[in-house]
PQR file of N, CA, C, O and H, with PARSE charges and radii, in Angstrom:
ATOM      1  N   UNK A   1     112.066  46.270  39.531 -0.4000 1.5000
ATOM      2  CA  UNK A   1     111.694  47.162  40.604 -0.0000 2.0000
ATOM      3  C   UNK A   1     112.657  47.005  41.791  0.5500 1.7000
ATOM      4  O   UNK A   1     113.071  48.002  42.382 -0.5500 1.4000
ATOM      5  N   UNK A   2     113.014  45.772  42.139 -0.4000 1.5000
ATOM      6  CA  UNK A   2     113.928  45.529  43.256 -0.0000 2.0000
ATOM      7  C   UNK A   2     115.275  46.191  43.003  0.5500 1.7000
ATOM      8  O   UNK A   2     115.897  46.724  43.922 -0.5500 1.4000
ATOM      9  H   UNK A   2     112.678  44.962  41.659  0.4000 1.0000
ATOM     10  N   UNK A   3     115.720  46.153  41.747 -0.4000 1.5000
ATOM     11  CA  UNK A   3     116.994  46.779  41.406 -0.0000 2.0000
ATOM     12  C   UNK A   3     116.925  48.285  41.652  0.5500 1.7000
ATOM     13  O   UNK A   3     117.896  48.889  42.107 -0.5500 1.4000
ATOM     14  H   UNK A   3     115.215  45.719  41.001  0.4000 1.0000
ATOM     15  N   UNK A   4     115.792  48.881  41.353 -0.4000 1.5000
ATOM     16  CA  UNK A   4     115.612  50.319  41.559 -0.0000 2.0000
ATOM     17  C   UNK A   4     115.664  50.645  43.054  0.5500 1.7000
ATOM     18  O   UNK A   4     116.302  51.619  43.455 -0.5500 1.4000
ATOM     19  H   UNK A   4     115.003  48.391  40.983  0.4000 1.0000
ATOM     20  N   UNK A   5     115.003  49.842  43.866 -0.4000 1.5000
ATOM     21  CA  UNK A   5     115.013  50.028  45.323 -0.0000 2.0000
ATOM     22  C   UNK A   5     116.440  49.935  45.846  0.5500 1.7000
ATOM     23  O   UNK A   5     116.872  50.769  46.642 -0.5500 1.4000
ATOM     24  H   UNK A   5     114.485  49.051  43.540  0.4000 1.0000
ATOM     25  N   UNK A   6     117.159  48.932  45.403 -0.4000 1.5000
ATOM     26  CA  UNK A   6     118.540  48.760  45.846 -0.0000 2.0000
ATOM     27  C   UNK A   6     119.417  49.936  45.413  0.5500 1.7000
ATOM     28  O   UNK A   6     120.288  50.372  46.164 -0.5500 1.4000
ATOM     29  H   UNK A   6     116.808  48.255  44.756  0.4000 1.0000
ATOM     30  N   UNK A   7     119.188  50.442  44.215 -0.4000 1.5000
ATOM     31  CA  UNK A   7     119.977  51.577  43.722 -0.0000 2.0000
ATOM     32  C   UNK A   7     119.711  52.824  44.565  0.5500 1.7000
ATOM     33  O   UNK A   7     120.636  53.573  44.879 -0.5500 1.4000
ATOM     34  H   UNK A   7     118.480  50.088  43.604  0.4000 1.0000
ATOM     35  N   UNK A   8     118.457  53.043  44.927 -0.4000 1.5000
ATOM     36  CA  UNK A   8     118.124  54.199  45.767 -0.0000 2.0000
ATOM     37  C   UNK A   8     118.806  54.070  47.122  0.5500 1.7000
ATOM     38  O   UNK A   8     119.420  55.021  47.604 -0.5500 1.4000
ATOM     39  H   UNK A   8     117.705  52.434  44.672  0.4000 1.0000
ATOM     40  N   UNK A   9     118.701  52.899  47.734 -0.4000 1.5000
ATOM     41  CA  UNK A   9     119.345  52.677  49.041 -0.0000 2.0000
ATOM     42  C   UNK A   9     120.853  52.879  48.933  0.5500 1.7000
ATOM     43  O   UNK A   9     121.467  53.484  49.812 -0.5500 1.4000
ATOM     44  H   UNK A   9     118.203  52.126  47.342  0.4000 1.0000
ATOM     45  N   UNK A  10     121.437  52.379  47.873 -0.4000 1.5000
ATOM     46  CA  UNK A  10     122.888  52.513  47.677 -0.0000 2.0000
ATOM     47  C   UNK A  10     123.279  53.991  47.519  0.5500 1.7000
ATOM     48  O   UNK A  10     124.248  54.447  48.126 -0.5500 1.4000
ATOM     49  H   UNK A  10     120.938  51.888  47.159  0.4000 1.0000
ATOM     50  N   UNK A  11     122.524  54.728  46.708 -0.4000 1.5000
ATOM     51  CA  UNK A  11     122.846  56.141  46.483 -0.0000 2.0000
ATOM     52  C   UNK A  11     122.666  56.983  47.744  0.5500 1.7000
ATOM     53  O   UNK A  11     123.347  57.994  47.919 -0.5500 1.4000
ATOM     54  H   UNK A  11     121.737  54.357  46.215  0.4000 1.0000
ATOM     55  N   UNK A  12     121.757  56.573  48.618 -0.4000 1.5000
ATOM     56  CA  UNK A  12     121.543  57.304  49.873 -0.0000 2.0000
ATOM     57  C   UNK A  12     122.440  56.784  50.993  0.5500 1.7000
ATOM     58  O   UNK A  12     122.488  57.361  52.080 -0.5500 1.4000
ATOM     59  H   UNK A  12     121.204  55.752  48.477  0.4000 1.0000
ATOM     60  N   UNK A  13     123.147  55.692  50.720 -0.4000 1.5000
ATOM     61  CA  UNK A  13     124.011  55.050  51.711 -0.0000 2.0000
ATOM     62  C   UNK A  13     123.214  54.641  52.952  0.5500 1.7000
ATOM     63  O   UNK A  13     123.614  54.910  54.085 -0.5500 1.4000
ATOM     64  H   UNK A  13     123.108  55.224  49.838  0.4000 1.0000
ATOM     65  N   UNK A  14     122.060  53.975  52.705 -0.4000 1.5000
ATOM     66  CA  UNK A  14     121.214  53.453  53.782 -0.0000 2.0000
ATOM     67  C   UNK A  14     120.854  52.009  53.466  0.5500 1.7000
ATOM     68  O   UNK A  14     121.020  51.545  52.339 -0.5500 1.4000
ATOM     69  H   UNK A  14     121.735  53.757  51.785  0.4000 1.0000
ATOM     70  N   UNK A  15     120.367  51.321  54.461 -0.4000 1.5000
ATOM     71  CA  UNK A  15     119.856  49.966  54.258 -0.0000 2.0000
ATOM     72  C   UNK A  15     118.466  50.051  53.629  0.5500 1.7000
ATOM     73  O   UNK A  15     117.748  51.028  53.842 -0.5500 1.4000
ATOM     74  H   UNK A  15     120.232  51.699  55.377  0.4000 1.0000
ATOM     75  N   UNK A  16     118.091  49.051  52.868 -0.4000 1.5000
ATOM     76  CA  UNK A  16     116.765  49.012  52.247 -0.0000 2.0000
ATOM     77  C   UNK A  16     115.675  49.175  53.299  0.5500 1.7000
ATOM     78  O   UNK A  16     114.647  49.800  53.037 -0.5500 1.4000
ATOM     79  H   UNK A  16     118.675  48.257  52.695  0.4000 1.0000
ATOM     80  N   UNK A  17     115.892  48.619  54.483 -0.4000 1.5000
ATOM     81  CA  UNK A  17     114.904  48.686  55.553 -0.0000 2.0000
ATOM     82  C   UNK A  17     114.655  50.121  56.027  0.5500 1.7000
ATOM     83  O   UNK A  17     113.647  50.384  56.683 -0.5500 1.4000
ATOM     84  H   UNK A  17     116.727  48.112  54.696  0.4000 1.0000
ATOM     85  N   UNK A  18     115.547  51.035  55.710 -0.4000 1.5000
ATOM     86  CA  UNK A  18     115.403  52.431  56.125 -0.0000 2.0000
ATOM     87  C   UNK A  18     114.607  53.266  55.130  0.5500 1.7000
ATOM     88  O   UNK A  18     114.350  54.443  55.386 -0.5500 1.4000
ATOM     89  H   UNK A  18     116.366  50.821  55.178  0.4000 1.0000
ATOM     90  N   UNK A  19     114.215  52.688  54.008 -0.4000 1.5000
ATOM     91  CA  UNK A  19     113.566  53.475  52.969 -0.0000 2.0000
ATOM     92  C   UNK A  19     112.177  53.971  53.357  0.5500 1.7000
ATOM     93  O   UNK A  19     111.737  55.002  52.847 -0.5500 1.4000
ATOM     94  H   UNK A  19     114.424  51.732  53.800  0.4000 1.0000
ATOM     95  N   UNK A  20     111.477  53.273  54.241 -0.4000 1.5000
ATOM     96  CA  UNK A  20     110.178  53.776  54.696 -0.0000 2.0000
ATOM     97  C   UNK A  20     110.378  55.083  55.460  0.5500 1.7000
ATOM     98  O   UNK A  20     109.613  56.032  55.286 -0.5500 1.4000
ATOM     99  H   UNK A  20     111.834  52.436  54.655  0.4000 1.0000
ATOM    100  N   UNK A  21     111.405  55.129  56.303 -0.4000 1.5000
ATOM    101  CA  UNK A  21     111.725  56.363  57.025 -0.0000 2.0000
ATOM    102  C   UNK A  21     112.110  57.463  56.043  0.5500 1.7000
ATOM    103  O   UNK A  21     111.686  58.609  56.192 -0.5500 1.4000
ATOM    104  H   UNK A  21     112.026  54.358  56.444  0.4000 1.0000
ATOM    105  N   UNK A  22     112.905  57.121  55.049 -0.4000 1.5000
ATOM    106  CA  UNK A  22     113.320  58.086  54.041 -0.0000 2.0000
ATOM    107  C   UNK A  22     112.099  58.640  53.310  0.5500 1.7000
ATOM    108  O   UNK A  22     112.038  59.835  53.022 -0.5500 1.4000
ATOM    109  H   UNK A  22     113.250  56.190  54.928  0.4000 1.0000
ATOM    110  N   UNK A  23     111.131  57.781  53.009 -0.4000 1.5000
ATOM    111  CA  UNK A  23     109.927  58.222  52.310 -0.0000 2.0000
ATOM    112  C   UNK A  23     109.147  59.237  53.135  0.5500 1.7000
ATOM    113  O   UNK A  23     108.675  60.242  52.603 -0.5500 1.4000
ATOM    114  H   UNK A  23     111.180  56.809  53.243  0.4000 1.0000
ATOM    115  N   UNK A  24     109.010  58.979  54.431 -0.4000 1.5000
ATOM    116  CA  UNK A  24     108.317  59.930  55.300 -0.0000 2.0000
ATOM    117  C   UNK A  24     109.072  61.258  55.362  0.5500 1.7000
ATOM    118  O   UNK A  24     108.478  62.332  55.272 -0.5500 1.4000
ATOM    119  H   UNK A  24     109.393  58.162  54.863  0.4000 1.0000
ATOM    120  N   UNK A  25     110.369  61.163  55.516 -0.4000 1.5000
ATOM    121  CA  UNK A  25     111.182  62.374  55.594 -0.0000 2.0000
ATOM    122  C   UNK A  25     111.185  63.134  54.265  0.5500 1.7000
ATOM    123  O   UNK A  25     111.265  64.362  54.251 -0.5500 1.4000
ATOM    124  H   UNK A  25     110.852  60.290  55.589  0.4000 1.0000
ATOM    125  N   UNK A  26     111.098  62.401  53.147 -0.4000 1.5000
ATOM    126  CA  UNK A  26     110.999  63.041  51.838 -0.0000 2.0000
ATOM    127  C   UNK A  26     109.739  63.904  51.780  0.5500 1.7000
ATOM    128  O   UNK A  26     109.784  65.048  51.328 -0.5500 1.4000
ATOM    129  H   UNK A  26     111.034  61.403  53.159  0.4000 1.0000
ATOM    130  N   UNK A  27     108.620  63.353  52.239 -0.4000 1.5000
ATOM    131  CA  UNK A  27     107.366  64.124  52.260 -0.0000 2.0000
ATOM    132  C   UNK A  27     107.504  65.366  53.127  0.5500 1.7000
ATOM    133  O   UNK A  27     107.012  66.436  52.767 -0.5500 1.4000
ATOM    134  H   UNK A  27     108.584  62.423  52.606  0.4000 1.0000
ATOM    135  N   UNK A  28     108.167  65.231  54.258 -0.4000 1.5000
ATOM    136  CA  UNK A  28     108.351  66.362  55.159 -0.0000 2.0000
ATOM    137  C   UNK A  28     109.360  67.383  54.622  0.5500 1.7000
ATOM    138  O   UNK A  28     109.468  68.488  55.154 -0.5500 1.4000
ATOM    139  H   UNK A  28     108.567  64.363  54.550  0.4000 1.0000
ATOM    140  N   UNK A  29     110.081  67.019  53.590 -0.4000 1.5000
ATOM    141  CA  UNK A  29     111.080  67.916  53.016 -0.0000 2.0000
ATOM    142  C   UNK A  29     110.450  69.005  52.155  0.5500 1.7000
ATOM    143  O   UNK A  29     111.093  70.012  51.858 -0.5500 1.4000
ATOM    144  H   UNK A  29     109.993  66.121  53.159  0.4000 1.0000
ATOM    145  N   UNK A  30     109.216  68.814  51.762 -0.4000 1.5000
ATOM    146  CA  UNK A  30     108.550  69.831  50.954 -0.0000 2.0000
ATOM    147  C   UNK A  30     108.181  70.996  51.862  0.5500 1.7000
ATOM    148  O   UNK A  30     107.630  70.783  52.942 -0.5500 1.4000
ATOM    149  H   UNK A  30     108.693  67.996  52.004  0.4000 1.0000
ATOM    150  N   UNK A  31     108.473  72.216  51.446 -0.4000 1.5000
ATOM    151  CA  UNK A  31     108.274  73.369  52.336 -0.0000 2.0000
ATOM    152  C   UNK A  31     106.831  73.580  52.789  0.5500 1.7000
ATOM    153  O   UNK A  31     106.605  74.210  53.821 -0.5500 1.4000
ATOM    154  H   UNK A  31     108.920  72.389  50.569  0.4000 1.0000
ATOM    155  N   UNK A  32     105.864  73.078  52.056 -0.4000 1.5000
ATOM    156  CA  UNK A  32     104.470  73.277  52.472 -0.0000 2.0000
ATOM    157  C   UNK A  32     103.927  72.127  53.307  0.5500 1.7000
ATOM    158  O   UNK A  32     102.789  72.189  53.773 -0.5500 1.4000
ATOM    159  H   UNK A  32     106.047  72.566  51.217  0.4000 1.0000
ATOM    160  N   UNK A  33     104.719  71.080  53.504 -0.4000 1.5000
ATOM    161  CA  UNK A  33     104.270  69.930  54.304 -0.0000 2.0000
ATOM    162  C   UNK A  33     104.743  70.080  55.739  0.5500 1.7000
ATOM    163  O   UNK A  33     105.923  70.315  56.000 -0.5500 1.4000
ATOM    164  H   UNK A  33     105.644  71.030  53.126  0.4000 1.0000
ATOM    165  N   UNK A  34     103.815  69.943  56.651 -0.4000 1.5000
ATOM    166  CA  UNK A  34     104.196  69.993  58.068 -0.0000 2.0000
ATOM    167  C   UNK A  34     103.850  68.701  58.781  0.5500 1.7000
ATOM    168  O   UNK A  34     104.219  68.508  59.940 -0.5500 1.4000
ATOM    169  H   UNK A  34     102.857  69.753  56.439  0.4000 1.0000
ATOM    170  N   UNK A  35     103.147  67.819  58.099 -0.4000 1.5000
ATOM    171  CA  UNK A  35     102.755  66.555  58.709 -0.0000 2.0000
ATOM    172  C   UNK A  35     102.527  65.519  57.604  0.5500 1.7000
ATOM    173  O   UNK A  35     102.136  65.860  56.488 -0.5500 1.4000
ATOM    174  H   UNK A  35     102.847  67.975  57.158  0.4000 1.0000
ATOM    175  N   UNK A  36     102.774  64.276  57.931 -0.4000 1.5000
ATOM    176  CA  UNK A  36     102.416  63.155  57.066 -0.0000 2.0000
ATOM    177  C   UNK A  36     101.587  62.201  57.907  0.5500 1.7000
ATOM    178  O   UNK A  36     101.754  62.135  59.124 -0.5500 1.4000
ATOM    179  H   UNK A  36     103.092  63.999  58.839  0.4000 1.0000
ATOM    180  N   UNK A  37     100.706  61.471  57.271 -0.4000 1.5000
ATOM    181  CA  UNK A  37      99.844  60.544  58.005 -0.0000 2.0000
ATOM    182  C   UNK A  37     100.082  59.133  57.454  0.5500 1.7000
ATOM    183  O   UNK A  37      99.370  58.680  56.558 -0.5500 1.4000
ATOM    184  H   UNK A  37     100.570  61.524  56.282  0.4000 1.0000
ATOM    185  N   UNK A  38     101.087  58.450  57.999 -0.4000 1.5000
ATOM    186  CA  UNK A  38     101.390  57.098  57.523 -0.0000 2.0000
ATOM    187  C   UNK A  38     100.487  56.066  58.196  0.5500 1.7000
ATOM    188  O   UNK A  38      99.906  56.330  59.248 -0.5500 1.4000
ATOM    189  H   UNK A  38     101.665  58.818  58.727  0.4000 1.0000
ATOM    190  N   UNK A  39     100.378  54.905  57.588 -0.4000 1.5000
ATOM    191  CA  UNK A  39      99.664  53.802  58.219 -0.0000 2.0000
ATOM    192  C   UNK A  39     100.479  53.241  59.364  0.5500 1.7000
ATOM    193  O   UNK A  39     101.708  53.293  59.349 -0.5500 1.4000
ATOM    194  H   UNK A  39     100.850  54.691  56.733  0.4000 1.0000
ATOM    195  N   UNK A  40      99.792  52.706  60.351 -0.4000 1.5000
ATOM    196  CA  UNK A  40     100.473  52.160  61.525 -0.0000 2.0000
ATOM    197  C   UNK A  40      99.771  50.876  61.946  0.5500 1.7000
ATOM    198  O   UNK A  40      98.618  50.904  62.375 -0.5500 1.4000
ATOM    199  H   UNK A  40      98.793  52.664  60.363  0.4000 1.0000
ATOM    200  N   UNK A  41     100.459  49.766  61.826 -0.4000 1.5000
ATOM    201  CA  UNK A  41      99.874  48.478  62.173 -0.0000 2.0000
ATOM    202  C   UNK A  41     100.347  47.942  63.514  0.5500 1.7000
ATOM    203  O   UNK A  41      99.782  46.988  64.049 -0.5500 1.4000
ATOM    204  H   UNK A  41     101.396  49.743  61.477  0.4000 1.0000
ATOM    205  N   UNK A  42     101.382  48.563  64.047 -0.4000 1.5000
ATOM    206  CA  UNK A  42     101.920  48.060  65.314 -0.0000 2.0000
ATOM    207  C   UNK A  42     102.564  49.203  66.089  0.5500 1.7000
ATOM    208  O   UNK A  42     102.826  50.275  65.543 -0.5500 1.4000
ATOM    209  H   UNK A  42     101.841  49.338  63.612  0.4000 1.0000
ATOM    210  N   UNK A  43     102.808  48.955  67.348 -0.4000 1.5000
ATOM    211  CA  UNK A  43     103.503  49.944  68.175 -0.0000 2.0000
ATOM    212  C   UNK A  43     104.869  50.243  67.583  0.5500 1.7000
ATOM    213  O   UNK A  43     105.310  51.392  67.589 -0.5500 1.4000
ATOM    214  H   UNK A  43     102.594  48.084  67.791  0.4000 1.0000
ATOM    215  N   UNK A  44     105.536  49.230  67.076 -0.4000 1.5000
ATOM    216  CA  UNK A  44     106.856  49.430  66.455 -0.0000 2.0000
ATOM    217  C   UNK A  44     106.773  50.400  65.291  0.5500 1.7000
ATOM    218  O   UNK A  44     107.643  51.257  65.138 -0.5500 1.4000
ATOM    219  H   UNK A  44     105.177  48.296  67.070  0.4000 1.0000
ATOM    220  N   UNK A  45     105.722  50.276  64.454 -0.4000 1.5000
ATOM    221  CA  UNK A  45     105.540  51.206  63.340 -0.0000 2.0000
ATOM    222  C   UNK A  45     105.352  52.629  63.845  0.5500 1.7000
ATOM    223  O   UNK A  45     105.924  53.567  63.289 -0.5500 1.4000
ATOM    224  H   UNK A  45     105.016  49.580  64.577  0.4000 1.0000
ATOM    225  N   UNK A  46     104.566  52.792  64.882 -0.4000 1.5000
ATOM    226  CA  UNK A  46     104.332  54.131  65.440 -0.0000 2.0000
ATOM    227  C   UNK A  46     105.648  54.720  65.924  0.5500 1.7000
ATOM    228  O   UNK A  46     105.954  55.877  65.634 -0.5500 1.4000
ATOM    229  H   UNK A  46     104.102  52.030  65.333  0.4000 1.0000
ATOM    230  N   UNK A  47     106.421  53.941  66.652 -0.4000 1.5000
ATOM    231  CA  UNK A  47     107.697  54.425  67.182 -0.0000 2.0000
ATOM    232  C   UNK A  47     108.648  54.819  66.059  0.5500 1.7000
ATOM    233  O   UNK A  47     109.311  55.853  66.136 -0.5500 1.4000
ATOM    234  H   UNK A  47     106.172  53.002  66.887  0.4000 1.0000
ATOM    235  N   UNK A  48     108.713  54.006  65.029 -0.4000 1.5000
ATOM    236  CA  UNK A  48     109.606  54.310  63.906 -0.0000 2.0000
ATOM    237  C   UNK A  48     109.145  55.553  63.157  0.5500 1.7000
ATOM    238  O   UNK A  48     109.966  56.364  62.730 -0.5500 1.4000
ATOM    239  H   UNK A  48     108.174  53.166  64.967  0.4000 1.0000
ATOM    240  N   UNK A  49     107.838  55.703  62.998 -0.4000 1.5000
ATOM    241  CA  UNK A  49     107.305  56.876  62.307 -0.0000 2.0000
ATOM    242  C   UNK A  49     107.574  58.146  63.102  0.5500 1.7000
ATOM    243  O   UNK A  49     107.884  59.187  62.523 -0.5500 1.4000
ATOM    244  H   UNK A  49     107.170  55.044  63.345  0.4000 1.0000
ATOM    245  N   UNK A  50     107.460  58.068  64.415 -0.4000 1.5000
ATOM    246  CA  UNK A  50     107.739  59.234  65.264 -0.0000 2.0000
ATOM    247  C   UNK A  50     109.209  59.617  65.148  0.5500 1.7000
ATOM    248  O   UNK A  50     109.535  60.799  65.046 -0.5500 1.4000
ATOM    249  H   UNK A  50     107.209  57.222  64.886  0.4000 1.0000
ATOM    250  N   UNK A  51     110.104  58.622  65.163 -0.4000 1.5000
ATOM    251  CA  UNK A  51     111.543  58.908  65.013 -0.0000 2.0000
ATOM    252  C   UNK A  51     111.828  59.545  63.653  0.5500 1.7000
ATOM    253  O   UNK A  51     112.639  60.466  63.554 -0.5500 1.4000
ATOM    254  H   UNK A  51     109.840  57.662  65.246  0.4000 1.0000
ATOM    255  N   UNK A  52     111.160  59.053  62.605 -0.4000 1.5000
ATOM    256  CA  UNK A  52     111.375  59.616  61.270 -0.0000 2.0000
ATOM    257  C   UNK A  52     110.917  61.063  61.228  0.5500 1.7000
ATOM    258  O   UNK A  52     111.610  61.921  60.681 -0.5500 1.4000
ATOM    259  H   UNK A  52     110.502  58.305  62.685  0.4000 1.0000
ATOM    260  N   UNK A  53     109.757  61.337  61.801 -0.4000 1.5000
ATOM    261  CA  UNK A  53     109.246  62.711  61.813 -0.0000 2.0000
ATOM    262  C   UNK A  53     110.160  63.619  62.625  0.5500 1.7000
ATOM    263  O   UNK A  53     110.402  64.763  62.242 -0.5500 1.4000
ATOM    264  H   UNK A  53     109.194  60.641  62.246  0.4000 1.0000
ATOM    265  N   UNK A  54     110.660  63.119  63.729 -0.4000 1.5000
ATOM    266  CA  UNK A  54     111.552  63.917  64.581 -0.0000 2.0000
ATOM    267  C   UNK A  54     112.867  64.224  63.862  0.5500 1.7000
ATOM    268  O   UNK A  54     113.488  65.255  64.121 -0.5500 1.4000
ATOM    269  H   UNK A  54     110.463  62.190  64.041  0.4000 1.0000
ATOM    270  N   UNK A  55     113.290  63.341  62.966 -0.4000 1.5000
ATOM    271  CA  UNK A  55     114.527  63.557  62.216 -0.0000 2.0000
ATOM    272  C   UNK A  55     114.367  64.702  61.216  0.5500 1.7000
ATOM    273  O   UNK A  55     115.353  65.317  60.810 -0.5500 1.4000
ATOM    274  H   UNK A  55     112.785  62.503  62.755  0.4000 1.0000
ATOM    275  N   UNK A  56     113.134  64.984  60.823 -0.4000 1.5000
ATOM    276  CA  UNK A  56     112.866  66.122  59.957 -0.0000 2.0000
ATOM    277  C   UNK A  56     113.182  65.884  58.495  0.5500 1.7000
ATOM    278  O   UNK A  56     113.323  64.747  58.043 -0.5500 1.4000
ATOM    279  H   UNK A  56     112.333  64.485  61.153  0.4000 1.0000
ATOM    280  N   UNK A  57     113.287  66.963  57.782 -0.4000 1.5000
ATOM    281  CA  UNK A  57     113.504  66.934  56.338 -0.0000 2.0000
ATOM    282  C   UNK A  57     114.835  66.271  55.991  0.5500 1.7000
ATOM    283  O   UNK A  57     115.764  66.229  56.798 -0.5500 1.4000
ATOM    284  H   UNK A  57     113.172  67.886  58.149  0.4000 1.0000
ATOM    285  N   UNK A  58     114.895  65.765  54.783 -0.4000 1.5000
ATOM    286  CA  UNK A  58     116.139  65.186  54.281 -0.0000 2.0000
ATOM    287  C   UNK A  58     117.139  66.297  53.977  0.5500 1.7000
ATOM    288  O   UNK A  58     116.764  67.452  53.771 -0.5500 1.4000
ATOM    289  H   UNK A  58     114.140  65.799  54.127  0.4000 1.0000
ATOM    290  N   UNK A  59     118.391  65.934  53.955 -0.4000 1.5000
ATOM    291  CA  UNK A  59     119.453  66.877  53.591 -0.0000 2.0000
ATOM    292  C   UNK A  59     119.391  67.142  52.078  0.5500 1.7000
ATOM    293  O   UNK A  59     118.881  66.327  51.310 -0.5500 1.4000
ATOM    294  H   UNK A  59     118.695  64.996  54.123  0.4000 1.0000
ATOM    295  N   UNK A  60     119.912  68.279  51.684 -0.4000 1.5000
ATOM    296  CA  UNK A  60     119.916  68.651  50.265 -0.0000 2.0000
ATOM    297  C   UNK A  60     120.598  67.583  49.408  0.5500 1.7000
ATOM    298  O   UNK A  60     120.154  67.305  48.294 -0.5500 1.4000
ATOM    299  H   UNK A  60     120.326  68.941  52.308  0.4000 1.0000
ATOM    300  N   UNK A  61     121.662  66.993  49.920 -0.4000 1.5000
ATOM    301  CA  UNK A  61     122.371  65.960  49.150 -0.0000 2.0000
ATOM    302  C   UNK A  61     121.504  64.714  48.965  0.5500 1.7000
ATOM    303  O   UNK A  61     121.566  64.065  47.921 -0.5500 1.4000
ATOM    304  H   UNK A  61     122.023  67.220  50.824  0.4000 1.0000
ATOM    305  N   UNK A  62     120.701  64.382  49.970 -0.4000 1.5000
ATOM    306  CA  UNK A  62     119.802  63.236  49.857 -0.0000 2.0000
ATOM    307  C   UNK A  62     118.695  63.528  48.845  0.5500 1.7000
ATOM    308  O   UNK A  62     118.342  62.666  48.041 -0.5500 1.4000
ATOM    309  H   UNK A  62     120.651  64.910  50.818  0.4000 1.0000
ATOM    310  N   UNK A  63     118.152  64.738  48.887 -0.4000 1.5000
ATOM    311  CA  UNK A  63     117.124  65.108  47.922 -0.0000 2.0000
ATOM    312  C   UNK A  63     117.676  65.090  46.500  0.5500 1.7000
ATOM    313  O   UNK A  63     116.982  64.679  45.570 -0.5500 1.4000
ATOM    314  H   UNK A  63     118.439  65.439  49.541  0.4000 1.0000
ATOM    315  N   UNK A  64     118.909  65.529  46.329 -0.4000 1.5000
ATOM    316  CA  UNK A  64     119.542  65.504  45.004 -0.0000 2.0000
ATOM    317  C   UNK A  64     119.712  64.066  44.526  0.5500 1.7000
ATOM    318  O   UNK A  64     119.490  63.771  43.352 -0.5500 1.4000
ATOM    319  H   UNK A  64     119.473  65.862  47.085  0.4000 1.0000
ATOM    320  N   UNK A  65     120.106  63.170  45.431 -0.4000 1.5000
ATOM    321  CA  UNK A  65     120.260  61.759  45.062 -0.0000 2.0000
ATOM    322  C   UNK A  65     118.914  61.167  44.656  0.5500 1.7000
ATOM    323  O   UNK A  65     118.833  60.416  43.684 -0.5500 1.4000
ATOM    324  H   UNK A  65     120.286  63.410  46.385  0.4000 1.0000
ATOM    325  N   UNK A  66     117.874  61.497  45.383 -0.4000 1.5000
ATOM    326  CA  UNK A  66     116.545  60.982  45.050 -0.0000 2.0000
ATOM    327  C   UNK A  66     116.042  61.544  43.725  0.5500 1.7000
ATOM    328  O   UNK A  66     115.362  60.847  42.971 -0.5500 1.4000
ATOM    329  H   UNK A  66     117.940  62.108  46.173  0.4000 1.0000
ATOM    330  N   UNK A  67     116.368  62.782  43.442 -0.4000 1.5000
ATOM    331  CA  UNK A  67     115.935  63.414  42.194 -0.0000 2.0000
ATOM    332  C   UNK A  67     116.433  62.614  40.988  0.5500 1.7000
ATOM    333  O   UNK A  67     115.750  62.543  39.966 -0.5500 1.4000
ATOM    334  H   UNK A  67     116.920  63.348  44.054  0.4000 1.0000
ATOM    335  N   UNK A  68     117.597  62.024  41.102 -0.4000 1.5000
ATOM    336  CA  UNK A  68     118.144  61.227  39.994 -0.0000 2.0000
ATOM    337  C   UNK A  68     117.317  59.961  39.732  0.5500 1.7000
ATOM    338  O   UNK A  68     117.432  59.354  38.667 -0.5500 1.4000
ATOM    339  H   UNK A  68     118.152  62.082  41.933  0.4000 1.0000
ATOM    340  N   UNK A  69     116.491  59.570  40.696 -0.4000 1.5000
ATOM    341  CA  UNK A  69     115.698  58.344  40.557 -0.0000 2.0000
ATOM    342  C   UNK A  69     114.231  58.605  40.222  0.5500 1.7000
ATOM    343  O   UNK A  69     113.431  57.671  40.182 -0.5500 1.4000
ATOM    344  H   UNK A  69     116.397  60.063  41.560  0.4000 1.0000
ATOM    345  N   UNK A  70     113.878  59.842  39.985 -0.4000 1.5000
ATOM    346  CA  UNK A  70     112.467  60.144  39.732 -0.0000 2.0000
ATOM    347  C   UNK A  70     111.996  59.477  38.452  0.5500 1.7000
ATOM    348  O   UNK A  70     112.763  59.279  37.510 -0.5500 1.4000
ATOM    349  H   UNK A  70     114.528  60.602  40.018  0.4000 1.0000
ATOM    350  N   UNK A  71     110.721  59.137  38.442 -0.4000 1.5000
ATOM    351  CA  UNK A  71     110.095  58.531  37.275 -0.0000 2.0000
ATOM    352  C   UNK A  71     109.357  59.622  36.534  0.5500 1.7000
ATOM    353  O   UNK A  71     108.535  60.331  37.115 -0.5500 1.4000
ATOM    354  H   UNK A  71     110.097  59.298  39.207  0.4000 1.0000
ATOM    355  N   UNK A  72     109.640  59.756  35.277 -0.4000 1.5000
ATOM    356  CA  UNK A  72     108.939  60.726  34.451 -0.0000 2.0000
ATOM    357  C   UNK A  72     107.984  59.929  33.563  0.5500 1.7000
ATOM    358  O   UNK A  72     108.396  59.081  32.771 -0.5500 1.4000
ATOM    359  H   UNK A  72     110.307  59.180  34.804  0.4000 1.0000
ATOM    360  N   UNK A  73     106.711  60.228  33.720 -0.4000 1.5000
ATOM    361  CA  UNK A  73     105.674  59.497  32.979 -0.0000 2.0000
ATOM    362  C   UNK A  73     105.097  60.425  31.929  0.5500 1.7000
ATOM    363  O   UNK A  73     104.652  61.531  32.234 -0.5500 1.4000
ATOM    364  H   UNK A  73     106.376  60.917  34.362  0.4000 1.0000
ATOM    365  N   UNK A  74     105.111  59.964  30.694 -0.4000 1.5000
ATOM    366  CA  UNK A  74     104.477  60.736  29.621 -0.0000 2.0000
ATOM    367  C   UNK A  74     102.984  60.489  29.680  0.5500 1.7000
ATOM    368  O   UNK A  74     102.536  59.351  29.822 -0.5500 1.4000
ATOM    369  H   UNK A  74     105.473  59.066  30.447  0.4000 1.0000
ATOM    370  N   UNK A  75     102.217  61.564  29.571 -0.4000 1.5000
ATOM    371  CA  UNK A  75     100.761  61.391  29.600 -0.0000 2.0000
ATOM    372  C   UNK A  75     100.153  61.345  28.232  0.5500 1.7000
ATOM    373  O   UNK A  75      98.937  61.204  28.101 -0.5500 1.4000
ATOM    374  H   UNK A  75     102.581  62.488  29.457  0.4000 1.0000
TER
END
C-alpha cells in the first residue's frame, strides 16, 4: 500500500503529505460536487482544508495521472 501511495505522489509530482489536499480536490473535480465535508481535528486541519477547497478542481493532467492508479474490483 505504501508503494502505491508513493507512486501516486510521484506521478502527481507532489509530496506524500499533500495527498490529503489532492483527495479533497479530486472530490471537487467531479462536475456535480460543489462541496466536500472532511473531518477536522484541529485548526490546522481546517486551514488546510479551506486552502484545498479554494484551490478548486484538479487539472486535467492530474486527473489523468490519478486515473492510471484506479483500483478495479471485480464483484
